[in-house]
N, C-alpha and C positions, 0 to 999 in steps of 0.2 A: 759604340762601346757602351755596354750597360752601366748605368750609374749605381742603382741599388740592386737590381735583379734582372732576370731575363724576361719577366712578364710585368706588364704595366696595364693600367686602365687606359681607355682612349684619351682622356685629358692628360694623363701622365705621359703617354706616348708623344703627344704634341709638345709638351714641355721639354722632354728629353731630346727630341729631334732638334728643337730650336737651340738648345744649349750645346749639343754636339756640333751644330753648324757654326755657332759663334766661337766655341773653343774646341776645335777638332783634336788637339793634343792633350785634352784634359784627362788626367790620370785619376782613376777611382780612389787612390789613396790620398789625393790632394784636398778632399773635402770631408766634412763631418758626416759620417754615415750612422744615423741613429740606430740602425739595425745591427751594426757591428761594433760600434764604440759604446762603452758604458757611459751612463750618465746622460739621460735625456729627459725632457718633460714635454707635455702637451700644453700649449698656450692658446687662448682664444686669438683668432686673427685680428680682433679689435684691440688687443693689448696695448699697442702704442697709443691709441686714442684714449683708452682707459687710464693710462698713466698720465697723459697730459691733463685729462679731466681732473684726476685726483690731486694733481699738483696745483690746480687752480682753486682748491677748496679753502685754503687758509694760508695765512702768513706764517713764517717760522721755519721754512725749509720744505723741500719736496718730500712727499710720501712715497712716491713710486719706487725709488731704489730699495726701500725696506720691503715693499710689497713684492717686487720682483725677486728679491732674495727668498721670501717665503715660497713663492711659486717654484723657484729653483730647487727647493728642498722637499718637493712633493714627489710622489711616485704615481702620478696619474690618479691620485686620490686627493681630495681637497684638505688633507690633514697633515699637520707638521708637529712633530715632537721636538721641541727646542732643547737640545742637550748642551749646547755651548753658546751662551749669549755673546761672548767676546767674538767668536767666529761669525755669528749672525751680524753683529755690529760691523765687523770688517767687510763682510760681503755687501752690506748696505752702504758702504763707503765712509764709515765713521772712523776717525782716528783722533789722536790728540789726548787731552787729559781725561775726558769722560765719555768714551765712545759708547759704552753700554747704557749710560744714562740717556744719551741722545737717542739711541736705538729704542729704548723703552718709551721715550716721549713720542716717537713716531708710531710705535705700536699702539699706544693709547689713542692717538689720533685716528689710526686705521680702525680701531675698535669703536671709537665714538661715531665715526662715519658709517659703521656697520660693514666695512669691507672684510673684517675678520671677527671671529668670536674666539675667546680664549678662556682657559681654565688654568689656575695656578697650581703649582706643585711645589717642589723645592725652589723653583724659579717663578717669577711673576707671570711669565708667559710660557708655561711648561707645554701646554697643548693648545694648538691653534687650528681653527677651522676657517678655511677661506670660503666666503659666501659667494654667490653668483654676482660678479661685478656688474652685469647688465641690470639686474634687478635693483641693486644698490643705487646705481646711477639714476635709474628711473625714479626711485623713491626720493633721492636728493633733488632731482629736477622738479618734482612736484611739491617740494617743501619750500614754502615762501620765506622761511627764516634763514635759509642758506643763501646769503646775499653776496659774499665776497667773490669778486671777479665773475659775476653772473653772466654778463654779456658774452664773455669768452666761453664759459661753460655751456651756454645755450647753443652757440655755434658748434661746439664739439658734440653736443647731444644730437643735434640735427644730423651731423655726419655719421655719428655712431648708429643712429637709427637707420639711415640709408644703407650703411655698410652691413648692418645686421640683417636687413632685408635681403641684400645681395647674398649673404652667406647662408642664411637659413631658409629664405623664401617666405618668411612670415613675420618679419619684424621682431621686436622685443617679445619674447615668449612670456605668457602668464605662468604662474606657478603650476597650474593644472597641466598646461602643455608640456612643461619641463618634466613633471612627474610621468606623464604619458610616454614621452620619449625615453626617459630612463627605464621604464618598464619594458619598452620595445627592445632596448639594448640588452637588458638583462635576459629577456626571452631568447634573443639571438645567441647570446653567450651560452645559455643553458643548452641550446640545441647542439652547439659545437662540442660540448664536454662529453666524452664517451662514458 
């Protein structure tokens, strides 16, 4: 039974065959199909480790729920326009007397660590740009002044580096390599547009 479509790449064929073997009665409507259901996003495969890393940066509460909420509000572009701070605070897991204040505190921390850039408008964080988390983590790793929970972050960094090599084949990419890959993607997209 096809899960997403009738045609798959060879790696996808192996995965689908294995899952059809494990769950033979699995119905196509029983899972989230990003091609048919509205509301999806693309995440780096390293996101769980990125989140653990950022939660080791400082005391005062985890940063990752706020960061994930921002990612969930993207449309495969690293930009978010914050229209409802209360909703963003709720999505980040904040409630109680001052959820928006707590959310803003985490947003400031994300910005201080350079995971995001922001511009104010009617709100403090009206426009948010999500920077490349791999480059941010690499910069933090090389910064001697970032000392809180360093041993744990070093271990996560080593795993992230290995995982990134697995995923991309070249380890943490330089800015020039990222620009080159972006240009290649844009070129492929331009060829597809009639």
